[in-house]
C-alpha positions as a printed Julia matrix, in Angstrom:
144×3 Matrix{Float64}:
   7.79   12.44    8.22
   4.97   13.31    5.87
   4.94   13.2     2.12
   2.52   15.01   -0.16
   2.08   13.84   -3.71
  -0.15   16.08   -5.84
  -1.21   15.14   -9.38
  -0.85   18.69  -10.86
  -4.42   19.43  -11.95
  -5.15   21.95  -14.7
  -5.97   25.48  -13.45
  -9.66   25.16  -14.39
 -10.09   21.74  -12.77
 -11.74   21.25   -9.4
  -9.29   20.71   -6.56
  -8.17   17.08   -6.37
  -9.61   14.79   -3.77
  -7.12   14.58   -0.92
  -6.44   11.28    0.83
  -4.12   10.67    3.77
  -2.6     7.23    4.13
  -1.33    6.36    7.61
   0.79    3.23    7.98
   4.06    2.5     9.75
   5.19    0.31    6.85
   6.72    2.49    4.12
   6.19   -0.17    1.38
   2.44   -0.2     2.11
   2.27    3.63    1.98
   4.23    3.51   -1.29
   1.81    0.94   -2.78
  -1.24    2.96   -1.72
   0.28    6.24   -2.94
   1.05    4.87   -6.38
  -2.27    3.06   -6.77
  -4.35    6.06   -5.76
  -2.18    8.63   -7.55
  -3.08    6.84  -10.79
  -6.72    7.59   -9.92
  -5.8    11.31   -9.74
  -6.07   11.68   -5.97
  -3.74   13.91   -4.0
  -1.94   11.72   -1.46
  -0.51   12.77    1.9
   1.36   10.22    4.03
   2.07    9.67    7.71
   4.03    6.92    9.46
   1.95    6.66   12.63
  -1.36    7.73   14.13
   0.0    10.69   16.1
   1.64   12.2    13.02
  -1.43   11.33   10.96
  -3.77   13.11   13.38
  -1.67   16.29   13.15
  -1.77   16.14    9.35
  -5.51   15.39    9.27
  -6.22   18.47   11.41
  -4.0    20.63    9.18
  -4.91   19.25    5.73
  -8.59   18.25    6.24
  -8.47   15.36    3.73
 -11.5    13.88    1.98
 -10.64   10.32    3.1
  -8.32    8.58    5.55
  -6.78    5.17    4.72
  -5.2     3.9     7.92
  -3.53    0.8     9.32
  -4.77   -0.43   12.7
  -1.5    -1.8    14.14
   1.08    0.99   14.42
   3.54    2.28   17.02
   3.07    5.51   19.01
  -0.68    5.76   18.35
  -2.52    2.82   16.81
  -5.3     3.14   14.27
  -8.14    2.52   16.72
  -6.91    5.24   19.09
  -6.46    7.56   16.11
  -9.98    6.77   14.89
 -11.36    7.55   18.35
  -9.54   10.92   18.34
 -10.86   11.68   14.84
 -14.46   10.91   15.81
 -14.12   13.03   18.99
 -12.96   16.13   17.07
 -15.92   17.99   15.5
 -13.7    19.55   12.81
 -12.65   16.17   11.39
 -15.27   13.69   12.69
 -17.09   13.7     9.33
 -14.1    12.37    7.35
 -14.57    8.77    6.21
 -11.95    6.26    7.4
 -10.89    3.02    5.71
  -9.12    0.79    8.24
  -6.53   -1.67    6.91
  -5.55   -4.67    9.0
  -4.96   -8.4     9.03
  -7.73  -10.89    9.86
  -6.15  -11.51   13.27
  -7.19   -7.98   14.25
 -10.79   -8.21   13.04
 -12.23   -8.75   16.52
 -10.53   -5.59   17.79
 -12.09   -3.39   15.14
 -15.66   -4.72   15.38
 -16.78   -1.8    17.57
 -14.98    0.7    15.34
 -16.91   -0.54   12.32
 -20.17    0.4    14.04
 -19.22    4.09   13.88
 -20.49    6.01   10.85
 -18.2     6.51    7.86
 -15.81    3.74    8.93
 -15.01    0.7     6.79
 -12.5    -2.15    6.84
 -10.27   -3.73    4.2
  -8.26   -6.83    5.11
  -4.5    -6.98    4.51
  -3.16   -8.22    2.25
  -5.49   -6.51   -0.19
  -5.75   -6.34   -3.96
  -4.99   -2.88   -5.37
  -8.21   -2.97   -7.38
 -10.22   -3.71   -4.22
  -8.56   -0.74   -2.51
  -9.32    1.59   -5.43
 -12.95    0.45   -5.6
 -13.47    0.88   -1.86
 -11.9     4.36   -1.98
 -14.13    5.38   -4.92
 -17.25    4.1    -3.13
 -16.41    5.81    0.16
 -15.7     9.14   -1.56
 -18.91    8.9    -3.58
 -20.9     8.13   -0.43
 -19.24   11.01    1.41
 -19.95   13.42   -1.44
 -23.58   12.27   -1.45
 -23.84   13.0     2.28
 -22.44   16.51    1.8
 -24.73   17.36   -1.11
 -27.77   15.75    0.46
 -28.09   13.16   -2.32
């Protein structure tokens, strides 16, 4: 089940930055959606990695915010599939997980455009990390 939440930009405005949040815990998706919607991002949601991968390929978001521990297809397997697909490999990914999973994601963090934010996280820390990753991604695309 996916949910899209668009902030209704004015007709002359640039298209909103699209972010997909992938987490099997609905309250976490809700928190992320509301926090980032206030920053005027368009938010798309998925409940697991398999569903998220389908949406990523269809929607081509600007950023992916994804849990590591999920049923069906975990975040690390999803990240591997993203990085193996030339159409979506460039999209930055922010992995969310508890400290107990930090060892598992060490290799993933060595891949370009991949960062980590520990759960539980402060909403302000999430918003700052998202802003920084989008700015860095935009700089890469424009050659800045």
